[in-house]
Structure formats: C-alpha cells, structure tokens
C-alpha positions in Angstrom: -0.1 0.0 0.0 1.5 3.3 -1.1 2.1 5.7 1.7 0.8 8.6 -0.3 -2.7 7.2 -0.1 -2.7 7.5 3.7 -1.5 11.1 3.6 -3.7 14.1 3.7 -2.6 17.6 3.0 -2.8 20.8 5.1 -6.0 21.9 3.1 -7.9 18.9 4.6 -8.9 21.2 7.4 -10.6 23.9 5.3 -13.8 23.4 7.3 -12.5 26.2 9.6 -14.0 27.7 12.6 -14.8 31.4 13.1 -12.1 33.7 11.6 -13.1 36.9 13.3 -11.8 37.4 16.8 -14.4 37.8 19.5 -14.3 40.3 22.4 -15.8 37.8 24.8 -13.6 35.3 26.7 -15.8 32.5 25.3 -15.2 33.7 21.8 -11.4 33.9 22.4 -11.5 30.4 23.9 -13.3 29.2 20.8 -11.0 30.9 18.5 -8.0 29.6 20.3 -9.2 26.0 20.4 -10.2 26.1 16.7 -6.7 27.4 16.0 -5.0 24.6 17.9 -7.3 22.0 16.2 -6.4 23.4 12.8 -2.7 23.2 13.6 -3.2 19.7 14.9 -5.0 18.7 11.7 -2.3 20.2 9.6 0.3 18.0 11.2 -1.9 14.9 11.3 -1.2 13.7 7.7 0.4 10.3 7.8 -1.6 7.2 8.5 1.4 4.9 8.9 2.8 7.0 11.8 -0.6 6.7 13.6 -0.6 2.9 12.9 3.0 2.7 14.3 1.8 4.5 17.5 -1.0 1.9 17.7 1.1 -1.1 17.0 1.6 -2.3 20.6 -2.1 -1.8 21.2 -3.1 -3.8 18.2 -0.7 -6.6 19.1 -1.8 -6.8 22.8 1.7 -5.8 24.1 0.4 -2.5 25.5 -0.3 -1.8 29.2 -3.2 0.3 28.0 -5.1 -2.8 27.0 -4.0 -5.0 29.8 -1.6 -6.8 27.4 -4.5 -8.2 25.5 -5.5 -7.5 21.9 -8.5 -5.1 21.7 -11.8 -6.9 21.1 -14.1 -4.8 18.9 -17.8 -5.2 19.1 -19.8 -5.3 15.8 -21.7 -2.1 14.7 -24.9 -4.0 13.8 -26.2 -7.3 15.2 -27.9 -9.9 13.1 -31.5 -8.9 14.0 -30.8 -5.3 13.1 -29.5 -6.4 9.7 -32.5 -8.6 9.2 -34.9 -5.9 10.0 -33.1 -3.6 7.6 -33.2 -6.3 5.0 -37.0 -6.6 5.3 -37.3 -2.7 5.0 -35.5 -2.6 1.7 -36.8 -5.9 0.3 -38.7 -4.2 -2.5 -36.1 -1.6 -3.3 -34.2 -1.8 -6.6 -30.6 -0.7 -6.3 -28.9 -0.6 -9.6 -25.1 -0.5 -10.0 -24.5 0.0 -13.6 -20.6 0.1 -13.6 -19.5 -3.5 -12.7 -16.8 -4.1 -10.2 -13.9 -5.8 -12.0 -12.7 -9.2 -10.9 -9.1 -9.1 -9.9 -8.5 -12.7 -11.3 -9.6 -11.5 -14.8 -8.0 -8.1 -14.8 -6.2 -7.3 -18.1 -3.8 -4.8 -16.6 -3.5 -3.2 -13.2 -4.1 0.3 -14.5 -7.3 -0.6 -16.1 -8.5 -2.7 -13.2 -7.8 0.1 -10.7 -9.5 2.7 -12.8 -12.6 0.5 -13.3 -12.7 -0.4 -9.6 -12.8 3.3 -8.6 -15.6 4.0 -11.1 -17.6 0.9 -9.9 -17.1 2.0 -6.2 -18.5 5.5 -7.1 -21.4 4.0 -8.9 -22.1 1.6 -6.1 -22.2 4.5 -3.5 -24.4 6.5 -5.8 -26.8 3.7 -6.3 -26.9 3.1 -2.5 -27.7 6.7 -1.5 -30.2 7.0 -4.3 -32.1 3.9 -3.4 -32.0 4.7 0.2 -33.1 8.3 -0.2 -36.0 7.5 -2.5 -37.2 4.7 -0.2 -37.0 6.3 3.2 -37.2 10.1 2.3 -39.2 9.8 -0.8 -38.5 10.3 -4.6 -40.1 13.8 -4.6 -37.4 15.3 -2.4 -34.2 16.2 -4.1 -31.2 14.1 -2.9 -28.8 16.3 -0.9 -25.7 14.0 -1.4 -23.1 13.5 -4.0 -20.1 11.1 -4.5 -16.5 12.0 -5.2 -13.0 10.9 -4.8 -10.4 12.6 -2.6 -6.9 13.4 -3.8 -4.1 12.9 -1.3 -1.8 15.7 -2.4 -4.4 18.5 -3.2 -7.3 17.4 -1.0 -9.6 18.2 -3.9 -12.8 16.3 -4.4 -13.7 15.3 -8.0 -15.3 12.3 -9.8 -13.1 9.3 -10.6 -13.5 9.9 -14.3 -11.7 13.3 -13.9 -8.9 11.7 -11.8 -8.5 9.1 -14.6 -8.5 11.5 -17.5 -6.0 13.7 -15.8 -3.7 10.9 -14.8 -4.1 11.5 -11.1 -5.6 8.2 -10.2 -2.5 7.1 -8.2 -3.2 10.0 -5.8 -6.8 9.1 -4.9 -6.8 8.1 -1.3 -10.5 7.6 -0.7 -14.1 8.0 -2.0 -16.6 9.9 -0.1 -20.3 10.5 0.1 -20.6 14.3 0.5 -23.3 16.7 1.7 -24.1 19.1 -1.2 -23.4 22.7 -0.6 -24.2 25.7 -2.8 -21.3 27.7 -1.3 -18.7 24.9 -1.6 -19.6 23.0 -4.7 -16.1 21.4 -4.9 -16.6 19.6 -1.6 -14.9 19.9 1.8 -13.7 17.5 4.5 -16.4 18.6 7.0 -19.0 17.7 4.4 -18.0 14.1 4.3 -21.0 11.9 5.3 -19.3 8.5 5.0 -15.9 7.6 3.7 -15.0 4.5 1.7 -11.4 3.1 1.4 -10.7 0.9 -1.6 -7.7 -1.2 -0.7 -6.4 -4.5 -2.2 -6.9 -7.8 -0.2 -9.5 -6.7 2.2 -11.1 -10.0 1.5 -8.1 -12.0 2.7 -9.4 -11.6 6.3 -12.9 -13.0 5.4 -11.8 -16.5 6.2 -10.2 -15.7 9.5 -11.8 -16.6 12.9 -12.4 -12.9 13.8 -13.0 -11.9 10.2 -11.6 -8.4 11.0 -9.1 -6.3 9.0 -5.4 -6.2 9.6 -3.8 -3.7 11.9 -2.4 -1.7 8.9 -5.9 -1.4 7.3 -7.6 -0.7 10.7 -5.0 1.9 11.5 -5.7 3.7 8.2 -9.4 3.5 8.8 -8.9 5.1 12.3 -6.7 7.8 10.8 -9.3 8.9 8.2 -12.1 8.6 10.8 -10.3 11.0 13.2 -9.5 13.4 10.3 -13.2 13.6 9.4 -14.2 14.2 13.0 -11.6 16.9 13.5 -12.8 18.6 10.3 -16.3 18.4 11.4 -15.4 20.0 14.8 -14.1 23.0 12.9 -17.3 23.5 10.8 -19.5 26.5 11.1 -22.6 24.4 10.2 -24.6 23.3 13.3 -25.6 20.2 11.5 -22.0 19.2 10.9 -20.9 20.2 14.4 -23.4 17.9 16.0 -21.9 15.0 14.0 -18.3 15.6 15.2 -18.5 12.6 17.5 -19.4 9.7 15.1 -18.2 8.6 11.7 -18.4 5.4 9.5 -15.6 4.3 7.3 -16.2 1.6 4.7 -13.4 -0.8 3.8 -13.7 -2.5 0.4 -11.8 -4.3 -2.3 -13.1 -5.7 -5.6 -15.1 -8.4 -3.8 -15.4 -7.9 -0.1 -16.2 -5.1 2.4 -16.6 -4.2 5.9 -17.5 -1.3 8.2 -15.6 0.6 10.9 -17.5 2.9 13.2 -15.7 5.4 15.4 -17.4 7.4 18.2 -15.9 9.7 20.8 -15.7 13.1 22.4 -13.0 15.2 20.8 -12.9 17.4 23.9 -10.9 14.6 25.5 -8.3 14.7 22.9 -5.0 16.2 24.1 -4.0 18.5 21.2 -0.2 18.0 21.7 1.2 19.8 18.6 4.7 18.3 19.3 3.4 14.8 19.3 0.2 14.6 17.3 0.3 10.8 16.6 0.8 9.8 20.1 -2.0 12.1 21.2 -4.3 10.7 18.6 -3.4 7.1 19.5 -4.0 7.9 23.3 -7.4 9.2 22.4 -8.3 6.2 20.3 -7.2 3.7 23.0 -8.8 5.5 26.0 -11.7 7.6 24.7 -13.0 6.3 21.4 -15.6 3.6 21.0 -14.7 1.5 18.0 -16.8 -1.2 16.4 -15.7 -3.3 13.5 -17.9 -5.5 11.3 -16.9 -8.8 9.8 -15.4 -8.8 6.3 -18.0 -10.3 4.0 -18.6 -10.5 0.2 -20.2 -7.5 -1.4 -19.7 -8.1 -5.1 -20.1 -11.4 -7.0 -17.7 -12.7 -9.8 -19.7 -10.7 -12.4 -19.2 -7.5 -10.5 -22.7 -7.1 -9.4 -23.5 -6.1 -5.8 -25.2 -8.8 -3.7 -27.7 -6.2 -2.4 -29.5 -8.8 0.0 -26.3 -10.4 1.4 -24.9 -9.6 4.8 -21.7 -7.8 3.5 -23.7 -5.3 1.4 -26.3 -4.9 4.1 -23.7 -3.8 6.6 -22.4 -1.2 4.1 -25.9 0.0 3.3 -26.9 0.3 6.9 -23.8 2.3 7.7 -24.6 4.7 4.9 -28.3 4.8 6.0 -27.3 5.8 9.6 -24.9 8.4 8.3 -27.6 9.9 6.1 -30.0 10.1 9.1 -27.3 12.0 11.2 -27.1 14.7 8.5 -30.7 14.8 7.3 -32.7 13.8 10.3 -35.3 11.2 10.7 -36.7 9.9 7.3 -40.3 10.3 6.1 -40.7 6.5 6.4 -39.3 4.7 9.3 -37.3 1.6 9.1 -39.7 -0.4 11.3 -42.7 0.8 9.3 -41.2 -0.4 6.0 -40.0 -3.6 7.6 -43.6 -4.5 8.5 -44.5 -4.6 4.8 -42.5 -7.7 4.5 -45.4 -9.6 6.1 -47.8 -7.9 3.6 -45.6 -9.1 0.7 -45.4 -12.6 2.4 -49.3 -12.7 2.4 -49.4 -11.7 -1.2 -46.9 -14.5 -2.1 -49.0 -17.0 -0.1 -52.0 -15.8 -2.1 -50.1 -16.3 -5.3 -49.3 -19.8 -4.2 -52.9 -20.5 -3.2 -52.0 -20.9 0.5 -54.4 -18.3 1.8 -57.8 -19.2 3.3 -56.9 -22.8 4.2 -58.5 -23.6 7.6 -55.9 -26.3 8.5 -52.5 -25.1 9.5 -53.1 -21.3 9.2 -49.4 -20.5 9.5 -48.9 -22.0 6.1 -46.3 -24.5 7.4 -46.3 -28.1 6.3 -44.4 -31.0 7.7 -42.8 -33.0 5.0 -42.3 -36.8 5.4 -40.4 -39.1 3.1 -41.6 -42.6 3.5 -39.4 -45.6 2.8 -41.8 -47.0 0.2 -42.3 -43.8 -1.7 -40.1 -40.8 -2.5 -43.0 -38.5 -2.6 -43.4 -35.5 -0.3 -46.8 -35.6 1.4 -48.7 -33.1 3.5 -49.7 -34.4 6.9 -52.6 -33.4 9.1 -52.5 -30.3 11.4 -51.8 -32.3 14.5 -48.4 -33.3 13.1 -47.6 -30.0 11.6 -44.8 -27.8 13.0 -46.2 -25.9 15.9 -45.0 -22.3 15.5 -47.6 -20.0 17.1 -47.6 -16.4 18.1 -49.1 -15.4 21.2 -52.9 -15.8 21.2 -55.2 -13.0 20.7 -57.0 -11.7 23.7 -60.6 -13.1 23.7 -63.2 -11.0 25.4 -66.5 -12.3 26.8 -69.8 -10.5 26.6 -70.3 -8.5 29.8 -66.6 -8.2 30.6 -64.9 -4.9 30.9 -61.6 -4.1 29.2 -59.5 -1.2 30.5 -57.6 0.8 27.8 -54.8 3.3 28.5 -53.2 6.0 26.4 -50.5 8.3 27.3 -52.8 10.6 29.2 -55.9 8.6 30.3 -57.5 5.3 31.0 -61.0 4.4 29.9 -63.1 1.2 30.4 -65.3 -0.5 27.8 -67.9 -3.1 28.5 -68.4 -5.7 25.8 -72.0 -6.0 24.6 -71.8 -8.4 21.7 -69.4 -10.2 19.4 -70.3 -9.0 15.9 -68.2 -11.3 13.8 -67.1 -14.9 14.2 -64.0 -14.3 12.1 -60.4 -14.1 13.4 -59.8 -11.7 14.9 -63.3 -10.8 16.2 -64.9 -7.5 16.2 -66.9 -6.5 19.4 -69.6 -4.1 20.2 -68.7 -2.1 23.3 -70.0 0.6 25.5 -67.9 3.2 27.4 -68.3 2.6 31.1 -68.6 6.4 31.7 -70.9 6.9 28.7 -73.4 4.0 28.9 -75.7 5.5 26.1 -73.0 5.2 23.5 -71.9 2.1 21.5 -68.8 1.6 19.5 -66.9 -1.1 17.6 -63.9 -2.4 19.4 -60.9 -4.2 17.8 -58.3 -6.1 19.8 -54.9 -6.9 18.4 -52.4 -9.5 19.3 -49.8 -8.9 22.1 -46.3 -8.2 20.9 -44.0 -11.2 20.6 -40.3 -11.8 19.9 -41.1 -13.9 16.8 -40.0 -12.9 13.4 -42.5 -10.6 11.7 -43.5 -13.4 9.3 -44.9 -15.4 12.1 -46.9 -12.5 13.8 -50.7 -12.5 13.4 -50.8 -10.0 10.6 -54.6 -10.1 10.3 -54.9 -8.4 13.8 -52.0 -6.2 12.9 -53.8 -4.8 9.9 -57.1 -4.6 11.7 -55.8 -2.7 14.7 -52.4 -1.0 14.2 -52.5 -0.3 10.5 -56.2 0.7 10.6 -55.4 3.1 13.4 -52.8 4.7 11.2 -55.1 5.0 8.3 -58.1 6.5 10.3 -55.6 9.0 12.0 -54.3 10.0 8.5 -57.9 10.5 7.3 -58.6 12.8 10.2 -55.5 14.7 9.6 -56.5 15.1 5.9 -59.9 16.4 6.9 -62.0 13.4 5.6 -65.4 13.6 7.3 -68.2 11.5 6.1 -70.9 9.4 7.8 -70.0 6.5 5.6 -66.5 6.3 6.9 -65.8 5.1 10.4 -64.4 7.6 12.9 -61.7 6.7 15.4 -63.0 7.2 19.0 -59.8 6.0 20.8 -56.7 3.8 20.5 -54.4 2.5 23.1 -53.3 -0.6 24.9 -54.9 -3.1 27.3 -54.3 -2.5 31.1 -53.9 -6.0 32.5 -54.5 -7.0 36.1 -51.5 -7.2 38.4 -48.2 -5.3 38.4 -46.6 -4.3 35.2 -42.9 -3.8 34.9 -42.4 -3.3 31.2 -39.1 -1.5 30.4 -40.7 1.2 28.3 -43.9 2.4 26.7 -43.5 0.2 23.7 -42.1 -2.9 25.6 -43.9 -5.8 27.3 -43.5 -7.2 30.8 -44.3 -10.7 29.8 -47.9 -10.8 30.8 -50.0 -12.3 28.0 -52.1 -9.2 27.8 -49.4 -6.6 28.2 -49.2 -4.0 25.4 -52.0 -5.6 23.5 -53.3 -2.9 21.1 -57.0 -1.8 21.0 -58.8 0.4 18.4 -62.3 1.8 19.1 -64.4 3.3 16.2 -67.8 4.5 15.5 -70.6 3.8 14.4 -71.8 0.3 15.2 -73.8 -1.9 12.7 -74.3 -5.3 11.5 -72.1 -6.7 8.7 -73.6 -7.4 5.2 -72.4 -11.0 5.6 -74.5 -11.4 8.7 -77.5 -9.7 7.1 -77.3 -12.1 4.1 -76.9 -15.1 6.4 -80.0 -14.2 8.3 -82.0 -13.2 5.2 -82.1 -9.5 6.2 -80.5 -8.0 3.1 -83.1 -7.2 0.5 -82.5 -6.1 -3.1 -83.9 -2.7 -2.2 -80.9 -2.2 0.1 -78.4 -2.7 -2.8 -79.0 0.9 -4.2 -78.4 2.5 -0.8 -75.4 0.2 -0.2 -73.9 1.3 -3.5 -74.5 4.9 -2.9 -73.1 4.8 0.7 -70.0 2.8 -0.2 -69.4 4.9 -3.2 -69.6 8.1 -1.0 -67.0 6.6 1.3 -64.7 5.8 -1.6 -65.1 9.3 -3.0 -64.3 10.9 0.4 -61.2 8.7 0.8 -60.1 9.2 -2.8 -60.1 13.0 -2.3 -57.3 12.4 0.1 -55.4 9.9 -2.1 -56.6 6.9 -0.1 -58.1 3.6 -1.6 -59.7 0.9 0.5 -58.3 -2.3 -1.1 -60.3 -4.8 0.8 -64.1 -4.4 0.0 -66.0 -7.6 0.9 -69.3 -8.4 2.9 -67.4 -8.4 6.2 -66.2 -4.9 5.8 -69.5 -3.2 5.1 -72.0 -2.6 8.1 -75.6 -1.4 8.1 -76.2 1.2 10.8 -79.8 1.6 12.1 -79.6 3.5 15.4 -83.5 3.1 15.6 -83.9 5.2 12.5 -86.3 4.4 9.7 -83.6 5.1 7.2 -80.5 3.0 8.0 -77.3 3.6 6.1 -74.1 1.7 5.3 -70.5 2.3 6.5 -67.4 1.0 4.8 -65.1 -0.4 7.6 -62.0 -2.4 7.6 -59.4 0.2 6.4 -56.3 -1.7 7.6 -55.3 -2.7 4.0 -55.9 0.8 2.6 -53.6 2.0 -0.1 -51.8 5.2 0.9 -49.0 5.2 -1.7 -47.8 3.3 -4.8 -45.7 0.8 -2.9 -48.6 -0.4 -0.8 -50.2 -3.7 -1.9 -54.0 -4.7 -1.5 -55.2 -7.8 0.1 -55.9 -10.5 -2.5 -59.4 -12.0 -2.5 -60.2 -14.3 -5.3 -63.9 -13.3 -5.5 -63.9 -9.6 -4.5 -60.5 -8.2 -5.7 -60.5 -6.2 -8.9 -59.0 -7.7 -12.1 -56.1 -5.3 -12.1 -55.3 -6.2 -8.4 -55.1 -9.8 -9.3 -53.0 -9.3 -12.4 -50.7 -6.5 -11.2 -50.8 -6.7 -7.4 -51.9 -3.1 -7.2 -55.0 -0.9 -7.6 -56.1 1.2 -10.5 -58.4 4.2 -10.1 -61.6 2.0 -10.6 -60.4 -1.1 -8.6 -62.5 -0.3 -5.5 -65.5 0.4 -7.6 -65.1 -3.0 -9.4 -64.8 -4.7 -6.0 -68.0 -2.9 -5.0 -69.7 -4.3 -8.2 -68.8 -7.8 -7.1 -70.1 -7.1 -3.6 -73.5 -6.0 -5.1 -73.6 -8.9 -7.4 -73.1 -11.3 -4.4 -75.7 -9.4 -2.3 -78.3 -9.5 -5.1 -78.1 -13.3 -5.3 -75.3 -13.7 -7.9 -73.9 -17.2 -8.1 -70.5 -17.4 -6.3 -68.3 -19.9 -8.1 -65.7 -22.1 -6.3 -62.5 -20.3 -7.0 -59.1 -21.8 -6.0 -56.6 -20.0 -8.1 -55.8 -16.5 -9.5 -56.1 -17.9 -13.0 -59.6 -19.3 -12.3 -60.6 -16.0 -10.7 -59.5 -14.0 -13.8 -61.2 -16.5 -16.1 -64.5 -16.1 -14.2 -64.2 -12.3 -14.4 -63.6 -12.4 -18.1 -66.5 -14.7 -18.8 -68.9 -12.9 -16.5 -68.2 -9.4 -18.0 -68.1 -10.5 -21.7 -71.4 -12.5 -21.3 -72.9 -9.6 -19.2 -73.9 -11.9 -16.4 -72.9 -9.2 -13.8 -74.7 -6.4 -15.6 -77.9 -8.4 -16.1 -78.0 -9.4 -12.4 -77.7 -5.8 -11.3 -80.1 -4.7 -13.9 -82.7 -6.9 -12.2 -82.5 -4.6 -9.3 -82.1 -1.2 -10.9 -81.2 0.2 -14.3 -78.7 2.7 -12.7 -76.8 -0.2 -11.1 -76.5 -1.9 -14.5 -75.3 1.4 -16.1 -72.8 1.8 -13.2 -71.5 -1.7 -13.8 -71.1 -0.9 -17.5 -69.2 2.3 -16.6 -66.8 0.6 -14.2 -66.2 -2.2 -16.8 -65.2 0.5 -19.3 -62.5 2.2 -17.2 -61.1 -0.8 -15.3 -57.4 -1.1 -15.8 -57.1 2.3 -17.4 -55.5 5.5 -15.9 -58.8 7.4 -16.1 -60.2 8.6 -12.7 -63.6 7.6 -11.3 -66.3 10.2 -11.7 -67.9 9.7 -8.4 -70.1 12.8 -8.3 -72.2 12.0 -11.4 -73.0 8.4 -10.2 -73.7 9.6 -6.6 -76.2 12.1 -8.1 -77.8 9.4 -10.2 -78.0 7.0 -7.3 -79.6 9.7 -5.0 -82.1 10.5 -7.7 -83.1 6.9 -8.2 -83.4 6.2 -4.5 -85.6 9.3 -3.8 -87.8 8.4 -6.8 -88.1 4.7 -6.3 -88.4 4.6 -2.5 -89.4 8.1 -1.5 -86.5 8.3 1.0 -84.2 11.3 1.4 -80.5 10.7 1.2 -78.3 12.7 3.6 -75.9 14.7 1.4 -74.4 16.7 4.3 -71.3 14.6 4.1 
C-alpha cells in the first residue's frame, strides 16, 4: 500500500472555525481552540505514523489494553440487519458500472480505474435507493459522491482523476453533503468515507474476520481526520456529528464497516506529538466497532444487495444519512412490517391463503421408505409455531384501555363477527348511552414478523394509522368510520415493562386496541340471516361509493371491499345507512399492496398486485352482485378468478343481475367495466347524483348529502 494514499494535506482542514476574533472570553477560547485544532490537523497527515503508534495496542503488548488484543464489538447485530433487509426488500438498487474481478483483470491500471468507477457508482446507487425509499422520490437528494486526492485534498469524480492521470493520488471515495457555497466539496461535508484497498477479503476466512492492523489503523486515521474537520465547521448540522463517523473498507469483492465514536474534547492536542496524542485518544476515549469482512460483489461485478456484507455497508450509509438529514419520512420499522404484507401476497399467489388447516402455512414433509413423494400431513403433526394468542373478550366483561394521558373502560356488549380476529360491540363505562366497535390486536411477541398474526396487525395498528391520517387530511363522512380511541390493554397485576413500547411478559401486556364509531351489522350477517333485500343494494352502492369518494379525495383507496367490511347502521332510524369499515389494508401510496381476494379483488389487483383508479368500484360491483343473489363460483386460483371475471363481464352476467335490481346499477357496472385497468379517474359525483335521484324516486327516501 503506497504511503501517499494515507497522507492528507494541510488543506484537509478547510472546514475552519470562526475567523473573526471575539471580544468575549468565550469567543477567544473558541478561536484559540479552533486554531489549535487546525494546527493539529495540519500536522496529522500520515496514517502509517498513527498505525505505528497503535502497533503495541493492536498486538496486545500494551499496558493500556492489559496486554491483550483489543476486542471490537460489531456495529450491527444480526437482528438489526435482518430488520433492515425486510425494510429494503422491495427496493431496486442498480449499480451500472460493474466491479472488475481481480483474477480476470487485463492490466493493473485498467483494473484500478474501473474499480474506482464501480465504487463510485455503487455508492451513488446506494444513496439514491435509500433516499427515494426512506425520504421519498419527490425530495431532491442532498448528497453526491466524489474521490479525494491525497496531495491536493480536492474532491472530484473518478473519471476526472482518470482522465487527468491522477488516479494514483486518490486516497478515498466519499459521500458528500451538497453545498451551494462549496460545490467542490470539503472534508467537513463528508457523510461517509470508503477506502478501496487490495486484499480486504483475505481476512474474510479468519476466525475474527476483521481487517489487519495496517488497514484498521488507516481507517482510524481517516475517521479521526473527518471528526476533526467536522469539529471546525460553522454548520450546526455538521458540528453535532463531530462525535461519530463510519468508514467503509472494500476491495473488488469484499467489504466491511468501521465505526468510530468519541468526544474530541478529551483529545490532548499536543502539537509536538500529534500521533501519540491521537493514539492515546483512540485507546482510551474512542468507541470502535468493526464488522466482519463479507462478500459485497459477485464474480460478475454485481453487488449482492441482499447479502450480509452489502447490508452492513448500506446500513452504515443509512445511519450516516440520518445523522445529516434527520429522521426519514418513512421509518425503518414501518417499512420492515411490509415484509409480512408481501409474504401474504406471495402465499395468495401460491394459493395458500384461506386454508383452515394449519393457518401458519407450514407443512411438515415426510419421506416414507416405500415412496419418494413429499406428502402433506394433518395439522396435528404440523410444525407448531404460534404467536401469542389474541386476547378473547366475553360478553359482559370490561376491558380497561390506556393511552399516554388517560385510562378508559369499555364493556363488551356483543361479538359482531365470528372471524379471526373478532370485532366487538362495546359501551364506554362512563358513557353508557354510546356504543362503539372495538378491535383487539395480538400482544407483541419476539417472533420474526413473518410469524406474527398479521390479520390483527392490519385490523388494529394499520387501521389506526389510516383513520388517523384520514382525520389529519380532513375526511369527514358518515359513511367512513371515525376513530374514537386507540391505546393498549391495562392488564391485572403489576406491570414492569421496560418502556412504553415494551412488554412485561404478561400475555395481555401492550395488546393494542382500536375503538371506532358507528356500530352496525355486517352485510355477511345480514345475508346469512335473510335480512338484506334487493332494495338495500341501491343504498349500499350509494353509501360505499360516497365513502370511496371521500377517501379518494385524500389519495386513499380501500383495497379490501367484501361483505365483512360493510356494516348497516340503524340506530333506531327508519332510514338505515351503510358504512365501509376495515381500512387496515388501505392503499396510501404506490408501494402499498392490496389484500388479494379471489372473489372480490379487482381484475387489475389480481393481475398486477396493485390498484387502479376504478379497482375499489369494481370490488363494489362484485359485492353488489353477491348481495343480489349472484352465483358465487368455487375459485381456488388466480387464473380461475381471472377467467371467471372475463367470462362474466363478456357475457354480461354481472350487468344483467344488477339490472334486475335497478337500471342505474346496470349502467354503473357498464361504466366501471369501461374504465377498469385504465388510468382514467372515477367520476364519483355523477354516479352519486344518479343513485340519489333513483333512491328518492323509487323509494321516497331522502339521502343525507351533508357528508
């Protein structure tokens, strides 16, 4: 390794502190300390001298480490990497410049040039993918990528270094915070630093899988230079990050992460012995974590984006971006939960959804001696992997719910659905004249998210988020449920949970609850009991369409319309109305995926796994067809469901059945059929007017248009 690569020039500290002297003692002290730090940084230019000062410490021959080699923790544990993997599962990272394979390099110069170009492209693809995923594609990305030259300390693209013949002087590649004032880049604007060094991968097969003292010493050298430069910055954002930095170590195949944290105020700025001072700070005051060295690029030069080596690098970049840009728009945990949604979609594709036996989708495979076939066995012999059971409430019992500021009791009046999880009718203990719907989720477990009870998660936690968002966006309609309260169960006995989001181990602890209004009977129950007449179809269509129109005005689509998610509200009135409930699977943005239902999902949802503008209306048509006595075929595959739709629409079976009830429903079905799968928006208002007019004329009933 050439020594010039570890050298940094005097100009590396151009992120200077205040240049004007201050009359106050505090200002003079700041000016003085900045001046000392600048002088220290100007002399701190040789990584080999720092490594030499740390040699005894690395080898375990130093009294500072008790004559033992330093043991470094890892920056990320496996569960953290797995959660991050779930969060970026649907993200497309695209490295266009392939990393060259050292075994097939034609000449060393060409190999090195291509490697630098590939590293730059890898970093660019990483920050672009992470930014668009967590902060959103609409926001301009505030980062850039450039190489650092060791003799001039200038930042410029690798292509410029190659064309000008200065590639030998490139010492590192950096992700930089963009600045209008300093477009050329500065050391204090470095967000994360990458060192491209040969033979990083030679340590991947060792027991500790950590880099050599020479490589680690160079990483610590650059880390300290970045921290010192940040401490001199005039930017408050940069200054608050002068205690932590990530350094990436890569070669043409492998990579690892070094993280350095520490308080620079504890550094003894001895200008006569800068390397011993720096080494002393590293040994006594710095917290250093070092990841294992794992493969990042395959033999074709493509990054293994889902492998542990690349995930470590990406997570280090992600944490660095957060430190400079603040919390992202979409949290990591929020995106990680979507893994379970994608898992459910995959199970639907494989026709594993809706089977009563073995609801976890697990099968135990047995290979018998007389037959090589793999057979499915009964549920009793299945692998028993169960999340904690959902809290079941009995009629007459009282459940106590707490939020941050209050506690409230609800008495269970009735169990409205026999599905899992159930929906309850409940009355507030303090307001016995009111009745609400009450949903109970499953208590938190330590299982992998794929094994959690996702039905209850969507019904409670996700629906709480959607209803809260509706309220924030000003959606107010009698045909959309209103959130009354949300919180967690207060269980009997003492509770010693570590924090507000934790659990003490009691089976009810931290179980989430959602309370909504109004209360009604589901269409599925009405049909089962023979209480849904064809005259209700018009009002049901009008009311559900009103709910969809209100949600659509805020960019929200339902995505799960079926008989269990529509209730008829009477409240003792002569004119009952319908409310569209079950908003847990609502589509809030393009990356959300609807719940697949072979009978009620739209054609576009089954084909593309997403909704078009008319998808909810198409699902409403299938709901009305079912309510009006339409024949429900036995569907066991997506292909069969699509074939049934094509046949039914082309032979006008659906239109004719709805036409038996009302001409306006038949016309509405034709309209929905004409725009399904197209980018054209639904014209809700014209159909709501026609439905209102028909209901008023046919039945002499007034439709409430206040919503």
